[in-house]
DORO-237946 format. One line per field, with one value per residue: x, y, z of N, C-alpha, C, CB in turn; residue in one letter. Coordinates in Angstrom, 3 decimals, padded with zeros to 6 digits. Glycine has a CB too. Layout:
BEGIN
nX = c(X ...)
nY = c(Y ...)
nZ = c(Z ...)
caX = c(X ...)
caY = c(Y ...)
caZ = c(Z ...)
cX = c(X ...)
cY = c(Y ...)
cZ = c(Z ...)
cbX = c(X ...)
cbY = c(Y ...)
cbZ = c(Z ...)
type = c(a ...)
***
This chain:
BEGIN
nX = c(007.611 005.576 004.096 004.519 002.444 002.001 002.884 004.379 005.574 005.801 007.160 008.645 009.261 009.011 006.586 004.569 002.644 -000.011 -000.969 -003.451 -005.349 -008.636 -010.932 -011.001 -008.539 -005.802 -006.799 -005.663 -005.207 -003.702 -004.515 -004.263 -006.020 -007.137 -008.135 -006.897 -004.159 -004.015 -004.924 -002.898 -000.562 -001.154 -001.613 000.939 002.365 001.172 001.676 004.420 004.935 005.166 002.883 001.377 -000.093 -003.265 -003.021 -004.587 -006.310 -006.802 -009.359 -009.560 -006.908 -005.631 -006.951 -006.040 -003.279 -003.098 -004.314 -006.993 -010.560 -012.921 -014.103 -012.408 -010.520 -012.042 -013.036 -010.668 -009.925 -012.069 -011.598 -009.239 -010.246 -011.795 -009.810 -009.093 -007.031 -007.471 -009.473 -012.820 -014.245 -017.271 -018.483 -015.997 -013.817 -011.254 -008.816 -005.552 -005.509 -005.461 -004.074 -004.374 -002.256 -003.367 -005.040 -003.098 -001.742 -003.861 -004.333 -001.935 -002.093 -004.439 -003.577 -001.734 -003.465 -005.052 -003.118 -001.733 -003.818 -004.401 -002.027 -001.930 -004.049 -003.297 -001.123 -002.163 -003.745 -002.591 -001.694 000.474 000.604 000.025 002.194 004.193 003.484 003.989 006.768 007.532 006.840 008.472 010.222 012.799 015.512 015.763 016.652 016.521 014.616 011.481 009.478 010.334 010.010 007.277 006.561 007.816 006.256 003.753 004.319 004.862 002.356 000.828 002.024 001.286 -001.453 -001.917 -001.090 -003.117 -005.335 -004.806 -005.522 -008.082 -010.193 -011.978 -013.087 -011.419 -009.086 -009.985 -010.439 -007.845 -006.486 -007.704 -006.932 -004.122 -003.971 -004.765 -002.611 -000.478 001.130 002.661 003.967 005.857 007.739 009.392 011.420 012.375 013.039 015.418 015.757 013.445 012.699 014.268 013.186 010.675 011.259 011.650 008.972 007.810 009.300 008.534 005.790 005.882 006.805 004.721 004.942 003.773 004.589 007.008 006.061 004.395 006.285 007.816 006.029 005.350 007.813 008.339 006.186 006.623 009.195 008.599 006.770 008.376 010.330 008.741 007.740 010.112 011.272 009.427 009.573 012.316 013.278 011.294 009.695 009.266 007.729 005.470 002.008 000.565 -002.041 -002.988 -005.418 -008.823 -009.538 -011.404 -010.969 -010.174)
nY = c(-006.801 -009.039 -012.171 -015.421 -018.218 -021.755 -023.707 -021.965 -020.151 -021.226 -020.180 -019.211 017.224 016.182 015.647 012.967 013.090 011.897 012.190 011.575 010.865 010.127 007.305 004.816 005.207 006.176 008.495 010.802 014.276 017.394 019.293 019.967 019.370 018.019 015.421 014.536 014.651 012.739 010.458 010.186 009.807 007.525 005.685 005.600 004.507 002.005 000.774 000.690 -000.955 -000.125 -000.007 -002.905 -005.874 -006.659 -004.990 -002.880 000.138 002.739 005.032 007.011 007.210 008.040 010.433 011.943 011.910 013.360 015.685 016.335 016.280 013.531 013.100 013.664 011.632 009.288 009.561 009.365 006.729 005.387 005.917 004.471 001.968 001.625 001.177 -001.276 -001.500 -001.179 -002.820 -002.943 -003.924 -004.870 -003.482 -003.609 -002.231 -000.553 -002.046 -002.838 -004.398 -007.945 -010.345 -013.120 -015.768 -016.853 -014.769 -012.833 -014.141 -014.342 -011.614 -010.845 -012.379 -011.300 -008.708 -009.112 -009.906 -007.574 -005.563 -006.463 -006.459 -003.733 -002.586 -003.714 -002.394 000.225 000.663 001.355 003.545 005.491 008.862 011.625 013.438 011.840 010.096 011.911 012.498 010.027 009.952 011.932 011.270 010.168 011.353 010.981 009.262 009.301 008.017 005.334 005.657 005.491 007.353 008.063 005.621 005.313 007.344 006.389 004.114 005.251 006.718 004.631 003.429 005.501 005.630 003.135 003.409 005.553 004.368 002.440 004.141 005.221 003.189 003.609 002.472 003.164 001.829 -000.359 000.989 002.032 -000.336 -001.427 000.600 000.452 -002.144 -001.847 -000.098 -001.837 -003.550 -002.081 -002.373 -004.558 -003.857 -002.103 -003.815 -004.657 -002.796 -001.031 001.577 002.961 002.039 002.447 004.228 003.209 000.663 001.214 002.425 000.778 000.107 002.609 003.434 001.498 002.023 004.579 003.998 002.592 -000.121 -003.102 -005.720 -005.237 -003.682 -005.514 -007.441 -005.872 -005.169 -007.706 -008.655 -006.827 -007.354 -010.062 -009.989 -008.358 -009.949 -012.152 -010.864 -009.871 -012.246 -013.619 -011.818 -011.772 -014.435 -014.791 -012.561 -011.111 -012.792 -013.051 -010.931 -010.395 -011.322 -013.821 -015.776 -019.112 -019.671 -018.547 -015.616 -014.438 -012.036 -010.219)
nZ = c(012.668 011.687 012.710 011.831 011.480 011.282 008.384 006.959 004.044 000.772 -001.789 -004.653 004.584 006.857 007.974 007.192 004.552 002.683 -000.591 -002.717 -005.656 -006.641 -006.388 -003.733 -002.618 -000.442 001.966 002.970 003.162 002.260 004.295 006.898 008.980 012.150 011.972 009.602 010.247 012.310 010.956 008.925 010.473 012.007 009.952 008.777 010.935 011.079 008.544 008.530 010.602 013.232 014.725 015.751 014.235 015.514 017.672 020.035 019.432 021.229 021.587 023.548 024.454 022.108 021.648 023.813 023.271 020.881 021.536 020.926 020.248 020.549 018.054 015.616 015.970 015.869 013.269 011.755 012.347 011.218 008.517 008.160 008.640 006.355 004.541 005.304 007.109 009.721 012.124 013.258 016.200 017.506 020.523 021.609 020.344 018.390 016.293 015.040 011.943 011.485 009.172 006.967 005.688 003.387 002.606 001.945 -000.123 -001.970 -002.447 -003.673 -006.000 -007.123 -007.543 -009.604 -011.671 -012.017 -012.538 -014.849 -016.685 -016.671 -017.684 -020.236 -021.497 -021.090 -022.758 -025.241 -024.633 -022.956 -022.200 -023.253 -021.118 -018.904 -019.014 -018.375 -015.740 -014.547 -014.826 -013.090 -010.518 -008.464 -005.704 -005.024 -003.322 000.168 002.384 004.877 006.824 008.647 007.901 005.349 004.033 004.141 002.399 000.002 -000.423 -000.894 -003.206 -004.969 -005.036 -006.149 -008.663 -009.859 -009.786 -011.543 -013.940 -014.107 -014.309 -016.800 -018.440 -019.137 -017.907 -015.284 -013.126 -012.861 -012.077 -009.633 -008.116 -008.085 -006.721 -004.173 -003.462 -003.319 -001.165 000.886 000.815 001.671 004.012 003.376 001.068 001.981 003.020 000.969 000.742 -001.285 -001.803 -002.637 -005.200 -006.597 -008.706 -010.786 -010.981 -012.049 -014.427 -016.860 -017.525 -017.969 -020.225 -022.096 -022.303 -023.394 -025.957 -026.936 -026.736 -026.481 -025.759 -024.404 -022.274 -020.972 -020.188 -018.446 -016.343 -015.418 -014.489 -012.420 -010.652 -010.052 -008.845 -006.655 -005.225 -004.522 -002.938 -000.837 000.379 000.988 002.776 004.865 005.750 006.395 007.829 009.186 010.607 013.333 014.133 012.574 012.328 010.930 010.118 009.006 007.882 007.440 009.306 011.837 012.999 011.142)
caX = c(006.241 004.543 004.426 003.948 002.051 001.752 004.015 005.152 005.259 006.695 007.138 009.637 009.126 008.949 005.293 004.291 001.304 -000.317 -001.847 -003.879 -006.532 -009.464 -011.568 -010.299 -007.177 -005.564 -007.609 -004.992 -005.158 -002.793 -005.384 -003.879 -007.035 -006.755 -008.458 -005.887 -002.893 -004.130 -004.989 -001.598 000.422 -001.525 -001.379 002.379 002.788 000.675 002.323 005.833 005.045 005.264 001.661 001.396 -001.377 -003.959 -002.867 -005.781 -006.144 -007.736 -009.802 -009.220 -005.460 -005.292 -007.485 -005.103 -001.975 -003.153 -004.918 -008.191 -011.790 -013.121 -014.587 -011.383 -009.895 -012.956 -013.072 -009.423 -009.987 -013.031 -010.904 -008.309 -011.082 -012.186 -008.651 -008.885 -005.845 -007.989 -010.682 -013.731 -014.910 -018.405 -018.388 -014.609 -013.016 -010.522 -007.581 -004.792 -006.058 -004.690 -004.264 -003.935 -001.393 -004.200 -005.439 -001.957 -001.562 -004.948 -004.128 -000.833 -002.618 -005.368 -002.781 -001.194 -004.571 -005.445 -002.023 -001.462 -004.928 -004.249 -000.902 -002.338 -004.895 -002.593 -000.226 -002.880 -004.543 -001.893 -001.446 001.760 000.519 000.122 003.596 004.940 003.184 004.736 008.195 007.785 006.280 009.440 010.913 014.189 015.838 016.173 017.121 015.754 013.762 010.113 008.714 010.722 009.410 005.857 006.507 008.099 005.093 002.698 004.728 004.667 000.913 000.379 002.526 000.470 -002.809 -001.934 -001.074 -004.468 -006.207 -004.534 -006.174 -009.392 -011.212 -011.875 -013.403 -010.176 -008.209 -010.542 -010.193 -006.411 -006.134 -008.142 -006.074 -002.799 -004.135 -004.777 -001.302 000.580 002.049 003.552 004.802 006.992 008.717 010.365 012.522 012.884 013.094 016.596 015.708 012.073 012.659 014.842 012.226 009.564 011.740 011.353 007.566 007.596 009.882 007.696 004.537 006.211 006.982 003.557 005.507 002.932 005.371 007.939 005.292 003.970 007.464 008.241 005.134 005.457 009.056 008.181 005.273 007.282 010.258 007.964 006.209 009.495 010.928 007.821 007.668 011.430 011.499 008.576 010.065 013.692 013.657 010.195 008.795 008.985 006.903 004.193 001.048 -000.176 -002.650 -002.999 -006.759 -009.623 -009.416 -012.585 -010.576 -009.802)
caY = c(-006.561 -010.081 -013.476 -016.418 -019.466 -022.784 -024.272 -020.946 -019.876 -021.933 -019.552 -018.218 016.061 016.016 015.010 012.113 013.397 011.139 012.916 010.689 011.292 009.045 006.461 003.659 005.552 006.774 009.695 011.927 015.491 018.389 020.353 020.322 019.089 017.027 014.106 014.192 014.401 011.462 009.427 010.002 009.254 006.143 004.870 005.401 003.587 000.663 000.158 000.467 -001.961 000.403 -000.527 -004.322 -006.517 -007.031 -003.966 -002.069 001.571 003.354 006.373 007.930 007.421 008.825 011.776 012.617 012.052 014.381 016.894 016.642 015.657 012.156 013.043 013.441 010.331 008.274 009.725 008.819 005.270 004.919 005.958 003.338 000.778 001.506 000.620 -002.569 -001.473 -001.211 -003.611 -002.489 -005.031 -004.350 -003.468 -003.814 -001.095 -000.529 -002.832 -003.003 -005.614 -009.142 -010.847 -014.507 -016.072 -017.013 -013.423 -012.199 -014.839 -013.940 -010.222 -010.810 -012.909 -010.327 -007.584 -009.497 -009.877 -006.185 -004.766 -006.884 -005.953 -002.274 -002.275 -004.103 -001.336 001.510 000.790 002.029 004.707 006.459 010.163 012.234 014.055 010.762 009.665 012.926 012.304 008.838 010.295 012.925 010.835 009.851 012.528 010.633 008.496 010.149 007.209 004.158 005.937 005.053 008.338 007.945 004.428 005.600 008.117 005.513 003.249 006.051 007.023 003.408 003.276 006.508 005.222 002.059 003.921 006.342 003.396 001.869 005.194 005.410 002.110 004.081 001.776 003.769 000.824 -001.109 001.848 002.091 -001.607 -001.561 001.538 -000.106 -003.296 -001.372 000.406 -003.004 -004.201 -001.109 -002.917 -005.538 -003.183 -001.520 -004.875 -004.819 -001.849 -000.720 003.021 003.417 001.561 002.515 004.873 002.267 -000.435 001.670 002.982 -000.040 000.196 003.935 003.442 000.676 002.751 005.671 003.440 001.773 -001.465 -003.966 -006.837 -004.693 -003.260 -006.734 -008.025 -004.986 -005.285 -009.070 -008.747 -006.072 -008.065 -011.290 -009.615 -007.853 -011.091 -012.918 -010.077 -009.821 -013.527 -013.909 -010.941 -012.246 -015.710 -014.770 -011.448 -010.503 -013.841 -012.909 -009.774 -010.430 -012.342 -014.282 -017.081 -019.902 -019.747 -017.349 -015.085 -013.607 -010.718 -009.331)
caZ = c(012.234 011.569 013.285 010.946 012.097 010.308 007.656 006.270 002.645 -000.128 -003.081 -004.915 004.756 008.298 008.199 006.046 004.073 001.499 -001.472 -003.786 -006.379 -007.134 -005.394 -003.213 -002.302 000.860 001.981 003.586 002.368 002.805 004.770 008.250 009.981 013.157 011.415 008.613 010.942 013.010 009.921 008.284 011.406 012.324 008.749 008.675 011.999 010.770 007.391 008.824 011.650 014.591 015.325 015.420 014.004 016.737 018.715 020.246 019.231 022.171 021.219 024.637 024.456 020.925 021.881 024.716 022.606 019.840 022.064 020.150 020.725 020.079 016.671 014.586 016.183 015.328 011.812 011.216 012.472 010.220 007.229 008.138 008.525 004.953 003.845 005.962 007.961 011.086 012.313 014.311 016.879 018.284 021.987 022.019 019.927 017.127 016.352 013.801 011.336 011.165 007.821 006.862 004.549 002.197 002.184 001.296 -001.393 -002.861 -002.841 -004.639 -007.258 -007.680 -008.041 -010.909 -012.638 -012.275 -013.116 -016.228 -017.498 -016.781 -018.582 -021.596 -022.035 -021.014 -023.912 -026.330 -024.210 -022.102 -022.830 -022.892 -019.784 -017.925 -019.031 -017.626 -014.319 -014.108 -014.759 -012.037 -009.233 -007.417 -005.177 -004.760 -002.123 001.291 003.504 005.277 007.968 008.447 007.156 003.942 003.444 003.926 001.149 -001.138 -000.626 -001.509 -004.575 -005.741 -005.201 -007.097 -009.980 -010.422 -009.959 -012.778 -015.044 -014.191 -014.841 -018.229 -019.174 -019.533 -017.108 -013.961 -012.110 -012.675 -011.279 -008.274 -007.444 -007.842 -005.662 -002.899 -003.174 -002.896 000.201 001.770 000.783 001.975 005.030 002.773 000.080 002.702 003.285 -000.113 000.987 -002.620 -001.975 -003.369 -006.581 -007.092 -010.021 -011.754 -011.148 -012.877 -015.693 -018.058 -017.887 -018.565 -021.566 -022.975 -022.538 -024.319 -027.303 -027.264 -026.872 -025.655 -025.214 -023.417 -021.096 -020.284 -019.535 -017.354 -015.186 -014.889 -013.711 -011.173 -009.760 -009.597 -007.906 -005.436 -004.503 -003.946 -001.861 000.297 001.065 001.565 003.926 005.947 006.251 006.873 008.697 009.916 011.090 014.750 014.466 011.873 012.782 009.766 010.291 007.788 007.303 007.624 010.663 012.090 013.514 010.062)
cX = c(005.324 004.969 003.740 003.630 001.792 003.025 004.848 004.753 006.269 006.532 008.255 008.981 009.212 007.667 005.005 002.852 001.081 -001.323 -002.202 -005.117 -007.318 -009.981 -010.674 -008.885 -007.045 -006.175 -006.948 -004.952 -004.214 -003.596 -005.132 -004.907 -006.546 -007.003 -007.363 -004.552 -002.922 -004.140 -003.609 -000.581 000.111 -001.268 000.108 002.872 002.329 001.475 003.817 006.039 005.235 004.020 001.502 000.004 -002.004 -003.868 -004.127 -005.438 -007.202 -008.082 -009.401 -007.729 -005.044 -005.783 -006.532 -003.778 -001.980 -003.812 -006.151 -009.424 -011.881 -013.403 -013.483 -010.653 -010.765 -013.025 -011.830 -009.435 -010.979 -012.411 -009.948 -009.064 -011.508 -011.045 -008.281 -007.550 -006.241 -009.302 -011.511 -014.424 -016.023 -018.194 -016.963 -013.711 -012.341 -009.183 -006.876 -005.160 -005.014 -004.902 -003.749 -003.003 -002.217 -004.669 -004.304 -001.712 -002.612 -004.778 -003.007 -001.286 -003.561 -004.627 -002.218 -002.270 -004.912 -004.351 -001.720 -002.574 -004.794 -003.159 -001.257 -003.158 -004.186 -001.675 -000.889 -003.478 -003.791 -001.563 -000.060 001.748 000.633 001.537 004.442 004.711 003.935 006.219 008.521 007.302 007.327 010.257 012.367 014.393 016.334 016.617 016.180 014.858 012.310 009.275 009.051 010.053 007.903 005.700 006.779 006.895 003.967 003.048 004.524 003.184 000.380 000.804 001.585 -000.987 -002.916 -001.907 -002.474 -005.459 -006.045 -005.086 -007.513 -010.522 -011.095 -012.232 -012.180 -009.226 -008.675 -010.211 -008.711 -005.964 -006.498 -007.265 -004.699 -002.850 -004.061 -003.389 -000.165 001.593 003.074 004.443 006.017 008.115 009.769 011.583 013.193 013.065 014.234 016.493 014.356 011.988 013.205 013.900 011.121 009.989 011.434 009.893 007.261 008.105 009.035 006.376 004.753 006.236 005.754 003.972 004.766 003.728 006.331 007.234 004.849 005.128 007.894 007.345 005.216 006.711 008.928 007.304 005.903 008.357 009.668 007.434 007.302 010.107 010.033 007.857 009.014 011.664 010.671 009.161 011.420 013.972 012.548 009.305 008.418 008.009 005.589 003.298 000.196 -000.727 -002.678 -004.374 -007.507 -009.584 -010.582 -012.234 -010.244 -010.946)
cY = c(-007.800 -011.415 -014.549 -017.673 -020.484 -023.203 -023.239 -020.845 -020.559 -021.332 -018.548 -016.850 015.671 015.296 014.191 012.330 012.654 011.904 011.999 011.271 010.073 008.176 005.346 003.947 006.075 008.165 010.889 013.118 016.484 019.567 020.703 020.034 018.022 015.621 013.637 013.846 013.039 010.312 009.138 009.362 007.815 005.227 004.581 004.397 002.156 000.042 -000.053 -000.470 -001.433 000.051 -001.961 -004.859 -006.990 -006.008 -003.112 -000.592 002.285 004.775 007.377 008.244 008.292 010.265 012.583 012.899 013.189 015.671 017.323 016.084 014.237 012.112 012.857 012.108 009.236 008.355 009.124 007.297 004.681 004.908 004.779 002.018 000.556 000.961 -000.757 -002.641 -001.552 -002.007 -003.025 -003.714 -004.467 -004.529 -003.704 -002.654 -001.291 -001.245 -002.790 -004.373 -006.721 -009.477 -012.274 -014.677 -016.226 -015.666 -012.741 -012.822 -014.395 -012.502 -010.090 -011.324 -011.913 -009.111 -007.902 -009.433 -008.435 -005.399 -005.176 -006.418 -004.451 -001.911 -002.605 -003.008 000.013 001.729 001.588 003.366 005.774 007.733 010.678 012.873 012.999 010.193 010.626 012.766 011.094 009.157 011.194 012.505 010.737 011.075 012.233 009.943 009.432 009.347 006.074 004.406 005.635 006.061 008.274 006.742 004.537 006.371 007.239 004.640 004.007 006.444 005.809 003.190 004.249 006.145 004.191 002.492 004.735 005.421 002.810 002.894 005.325 004.273 002.555 003.445 002.259 002.803 -000.035 -000.306 001.920 000.823 -001.809 -000.622 001.007 -001.289 -002.848 -000.722 -000.756 -003.634 -003.303 -001.640 -003.849 -004.922 -002.550 -002.544 -004.988 -003.918 -001.432 000.775 003.525 003.099 001.767 003.137 003.937 001.096 -000.037 002.162 002.112 000.040 001.546 003.959 002.642 001.371 003.919 005.189 002.679 000.324 -002.418 -005.093 -006.348 -004.272 -004.466 -007.382 -007.191 -005.148 -006.675 -009.235 -008.014 -006.827 -009.339 -010.986 -009.138 -008.996 -011.894 -012.169 -010.040 -011.129 -013.914 -013.088 -011.399 -013.499 -015.585 -013.704 -010.946 -011.516 -013.668 -011.808 -009.695 -011.498 -012.730 -015.673 -017.824 -019.931 -018.452 -016.930 -014.136 -012.232 -009.738 -008.382)
cZ = c(012.361 012.169 012.451 011.725 010.992 009.604 006.935 004.813 001.764 -001.509 -003.164 -005.053 006.123 008.666 006.971 005.622 002.772 000.652 -002.634 -004.435 -006.815 -006.025 -004.925 -002.799 -000.891 000.882 002.647 002.653 003.054 003.339 006.229 009.309 010.944 012.643 010.466 009.269 011.628 012.012 009.343 009.224 011.768 011.131 008.581 009.717 011.732 009.635 007.603 010.008 013.053 015.402 014.838 015.106 015.313 017.844 018.810 020.110 020.068 021.741 022.293 024.648 023.269 021.073 022.757 024.018 021.590 020.308 021.306 020.870 020.168 018.577 015.634 014.745 015.571 013.807 011.157 011.249 011.468 008.826 007.095 008.054 007.081 004.105 004.382 006.698 009.432 011.089 013.453 014.901 017.758 019.793 022.492 021.608 018.580 017.301 014.995 013.220 011.225 009.689 007.775 005.665 003.274 001.682 001.418 -000.070 -002.399 -003.340 -003.862 -006.006 -007.925 -008.225 -009.427 -011.994 -013.027 -012.992 -014.552 -017.162 -017.720 -017.777 -020.027 -022.259 -022.063 -022.210 -025.031 -025.918 -023.438 -022.883 -022.466 -021.501 -018.694 -017.867 -018.207 -016.134 -013.768 -013.924 -013.571 -010.659 -008.142 -007.005 -004.830 -003.431 -001.022 002.507 003.832 006.487 007.627 007.659 005.668 003.297 003.312 002.619 -000.057 -001.464 -001.302 -002.942 -005.479 -006.039 -006.236 -008.520 -010.613 -010.611 -011.244 -013.994 -015.226 -014.729 -016.354 -019.080 -019.734 -018.756 -015.672 -012.843 -011.820 -011.791 -009.828 -007.503 -007.152 -006.731 -004.293 -002.495 -002.680 -001.521 001.190 001.881 001.250 002.980 004.415 001.700 000.734 002.868 002.200 000.064 -000.319 -002.863 -002.832 -004.853 -007.253 -008.479 -011.096 -012.016 -012.119 -014.256 -016.911 -018.490 -018.525 -019.998 -022.555 -023.293 -023.498 -025.764 -027.793 -027.519 -025.932 -025.015 -024.139 -022.143 -020.282 -019.533 -018.331 -016.134 -014.584 -014.043 -012.393 -010.177 -009.207 -008.563 -006.580 -004.587 -003.815 -002.778 -000.631 001.073 001.694 002.823 005.121 006.579 006.954 007.921 009.599 010.629 012.558 015.090 013.698 012.480 011.593 010.065 008.962 007.122 007.507 009.093 010.897 012.611 012.401 009.739)
cbX = c(006.254 004.182 003.991 004.896 000.797 000.737 003.531 006.632 005.232 006.407 005.795 010.427 009.890 009.038 004.150 004.554 001.104 -000.848 -001.192 -004.151 -006.158 -008.706 -012.828 -010.297 -006.661 -004.050 -008.880 -003.594 -006.584 -001.776 -006.819 -003.550 -008.341 -007.525 -009.808 -005.703 -002.610 -005.403 -005.946 -001.070 000.482 -003.004 -001.926 003.110 002.246 -000.815 002.100 006.518 006.151 005.464 000.404 002.002 -001.212 -003.433 -001.635 -006.399 -006.259 -007.144 -011.325 -009.638 -004.716 -005.894 -008.880 -004.865 -001.588 -003.890 -003.929 -008.082 -013.037 -014.272 -015.343 -010.376 -009.670 -014.364 -013.192 -008.220 -010.382 -014.286 -010.139 -007.411 -012.315 -012.639 -007.458 -008.963 -005.019 -008.206 -010.330 -014.782 -013.896 -019.702 -019.309 -014.077 -011.988 -010.306 -007.880 -003.227 -006.620 -005.103 -003.541 -005.146 -000.580 -005.400 -005.846 -000.700 -001.630 -006.293 -003.820 000.355 -003.343 -006.382 -001.633 -000.597 -005.821 -005.798 -000.760 -001.310 -006.278 -003.928 000.363 -003.144 -006.165 -001.785 000.189 -003.974 -005.662 -000.602 -002.521 002.138 -000.803 -000.876 004.132 004.535 001.667 004.568 008.626 007.134 005.599 010.371 010.192 015.030 016.899 015.039 017.310 016.691 013.915 009.469 008.979 012.246 009.755 005.258 007.511 009.323 004.610 002.436 006.199 005.244 000.195 000.929 003.960 000.535 -003.220 -000.738 -000.034 -004.930 -005.901 -003.042 -006.363 -009.592 -011.047 -012.763 -014.582 -009.510 -008.152 -012.068 -010.716 -005.618 -006.814 -009.611 -005.923 -002.241 -005.485 -005.783 -001.013 -000.031 001.269 002.747 003.998 006.543 008.016 009.708 013.566 011.956 013.179 017.851 016.058 011.216 013.463 016.196 011.619 008.832 013.216 011.711 006.680 008.298 011.300 007.426 003.956 007.565 008.184 002.827 007.042 001.803 006.151 008.686 004.068 003.376 008.630 008.234 003.684 005.462 010.235 007.580 003.981 007.896 011.153 006.827 005.420 010.571 011.211 006.393 007.215 012.541 011.159 007.160 010.171 014.605 014.141 009.367 009.434 010.233 007.677 004.400 000.154 000.726 -004.067 -002.549 -007.545 -011.079 -008.038 -013.495 -009.382 -009.401)
cbY = c(-006.090 -010.284 -013.568 -016.730 -019.278 -022.317 -025.273 -021.238 -018.365 -023.464 -018.895 -018.574 015.494 017.375 016.055 010.618 014.926 009.750 014.237 009.262 012.164 008.217 005.893 002.587 006.561 006.828 009.411 011.543 016.100 018.854 019.957 021.726 018.653 017.254 014.146 015.340 015.513 011.430 009.851 011.335 010.095 006.064 005.585 006.735 004.057 000.709 001.005 001.787 -002.845 001.926 000.354 -005.109 -007.690 -008.309 -003.071 -002.354 001.956 003.359 006.400 007.338 006.069 008.183 011.700 011.771 010.745 013.849 017.995 016.059 016.495 011.497 014.293 014.568 010.068 008.443 011.212 009.352 004.867 005.801 007.283 003.354 000.897 002.859 001.561 -003.687 -000.201 000.244 -005.089 -001.457 -005.865 -005.049 -004.521 -005.104 -000.809 000.931 -004.303 -002.880 -005.302 -010.345 -009.950 -015.453 -017.350 -017.907 -012.570 -012.318 -016.359 -014.099 -009.366 -011.643 -014.235 -009.896 -007.252 -010.910 -010.581 -005.493 -004.904 -008.415 -006.271 -001.660 -003.054 -005.407 -001.228 001.588 -000.601 001.137 004.246 005.839 011.186 013.280 014.833 009.652 009.582 014.340 012.130 007.690 010.979 014.216 009.500 008.744 013.048 011.853 007.416 011.065 008.067 003.024 007.397 004.789 009.741 007.835 003.220 006.408 009.267 004.635 002.673 007.299 007.473 002.198 003.482 007.884 004.640 000.827 004.777 007.320 002.259 001.365 006.539 005.538 000.897 003.840 000.214 004.976 -000.059 -001.432 003.255 002.297 -002.759 -001.280 002.864 -000.537 -004.177 -000.382 001.166 -004.042 -004.679 000.171 -003.659 -006.673 -002.124 -000.999 -006.198 -004.530 -002.472 -001.284 003.655 002.785 000.109 003.302 006.188 001.747 -000.838 002.760 003.200 -001.492 -000.026 005.031 002.883 -000.687 003.263 006.288 002.522 002.343 -001.461 -004.544 -007.551 -003.514 -002.430 -007.728 -008.144 -003.522 -004.969 -010.088 -008.183 -004.689 -008.402 -012.039 -008.517 -006.887 -011.990 -013.203 -008.660 -009.525 -014.611 -013.628 -009.482 -012.521 -016.696 -014.572 -010.327 -009.688 -015.195 -012.673 -008.536 -010.689 -011.822 -014.296 -016.947 -021.307 -020.902 -017.584 -014.358 -014.289 -010.855 -010.130)
cbZ = c(010.802 010.117 014.791 009.789 013.001 009.311 006.677 006.384 002.364 -000.139 -003.349 -006.159 004.025 009.015 008.480 006.376 003.885 001.865 -001.963 -003.257 -007.590 -008.109 -005.936 -004.214 -003.275 001.183 002.656 004.002 002.186 001.737 004.584 008.298 009.319 014.463 010.686 007.633 011.975 013.878 008.805 007.787 012.666 012.745 007.489 008.838 013.345 010.402 006.165 009.096 011.341 014.561 014.956 016.557 013.047 017.227 018.428 021.630 017.712 023.589 021.003 025.987 024.417 019.663 022.538 025.972 021.914 018.645 022.056 018.710 020.312 020.845 016.358 014.617 017.693 015.927 011.444 012.000 013.908 010.232 007.068 009.384 009.428 004.412 003.969 004.941 007.698 011.643 012.600 013.755 017.727 017.855 022.571 021.429 020.956 016.639 016.767 014.053 009.957 012.080 006.770 006.739 004.815 002.498 003.407 002.171 -001.190 -002.157 -001.620 -004.128 -007.016 -006.624 -007.058 -010.843 -012.054 -010.969 -012.266 -016.306 -016.830 -015.410 -018.158 -021.564 -021.224 -019.726 -024.428 -026.848 -023.383 -021.528 -022.407 -023.922 -019.627 -018.259 -020.483 -018.074 -014.107 -015.125 -016.047 -012.402 -009.391 -007.886 -003.952 -004.810 -002.436 001.682 004.717 005.575 008.413 009.777 007.702 003.810 004.266 005.123 001.185 -000.850 000.707 -000.678 -004.610 -004.987 -003.869 -006.712 -009.860 -009.520 -008.752 -012.818 -014.774 -012.811 -014.158 -018.460 -018.278 -020.973 -017.192 -013.883 -012.562 -014.044 -011.881 -008.320 -008.289 -009.123 -005.891 -002.981 -004.424 -003.914 000.353 001.263 -000.605 002.505 006.116 002.182 -000.664 004.081 003.437 -001.449 001.934 -003.657 -000.666 -002.792 -006.620 -006.130 -010.003 -011.255 -009.789 -012.171 -015.610 -017.794 -016.657 -017.731 -021.526 -022.331 -021.208 -023.955 -027.324 -028.494 -026.565 -026.486 -026.334 -023.997 -021.517 -021.284 -020.535 -017.817 -015.586 -016.032 -014.506 -011.458 -010.491 -010.784 -008.514 -005.781 -005.454 -005.011 -002.339 -000.178 000.094 000.543 003.571 005.435 005.114 005.726 007.871 008.982 010.890 015.471 014.223 010.370 013.971 008.491 010.867 008.091 007.910 007.156 010.880 013.069 014.439 008.826)
type = c(x x x x x x x x x x x x x x x x x x x x x x x x x x x x x x x x x x x x x x x x x x x x x x x x x x x x x x x x x x x x x x x x x x x x x x x x x x x x x x x x x x x x x x x x x x x x x x x x x x x x x x x x x x x x x x x x x x x x x x x x x x x x x x x x x x x x x x x x x x x x x x x x x x x x x x x x x x x x x x x x x x x x x x x x x x x x x x x x x x x x x x x x x x x x x x x x x x x x x x x x x x x x x x x x x x x x x x x x x x x x x x x x x x x x x x x x x x x x x x x x x x x x x x x x x x x x)
***
């Protein structure tokens, strides 16, 4: 997937359809439209690394591949651009977005700020119905194939979005949802599909008990473990395929 440049980092079901509710979220719907099919497949290919950072996405080639007109292809690419997974370059076209190490670092830090604030408020405000939704999100482990990992990533995103919603602050939920869309490529790297339900279980239990300290410890551990896994995986296993610059990149 990513190619690292610079000094590196020094810190410790056949069709994949994404169904989300609320602003700032993946916009795939289970409506069968050409736009939706193209969006979902391209998004899956981007977040699982089949489409590489910097790769050009030709409207003509996609139109031919999907047997559609230009309009649904362009609409799908615009949706991916809103999630910052695709970059639009004037007079050039559409490209899979690059990201810098600083951008990734900043996103991980911002995620910690948003998620800890959400959990702090969710302890007091979460409803039994929201707890039930959290308990029923995960459809179970089905393997290490790319479609499964797209699903795991979306389930993880939905889990954290519901927690943020339960804080009572919808703007917080919106911002976290958008951030997790941007980070989807990196969330896949953790490869936590088999353990995702177990990872989320301590937070659910703490929220049930209105245990503020337990909830804080659970989210902090998850975020810390995720950050370490992402950076270790990039450095040790994915360094040849990711493209991460060290500073600001005008192509983003």
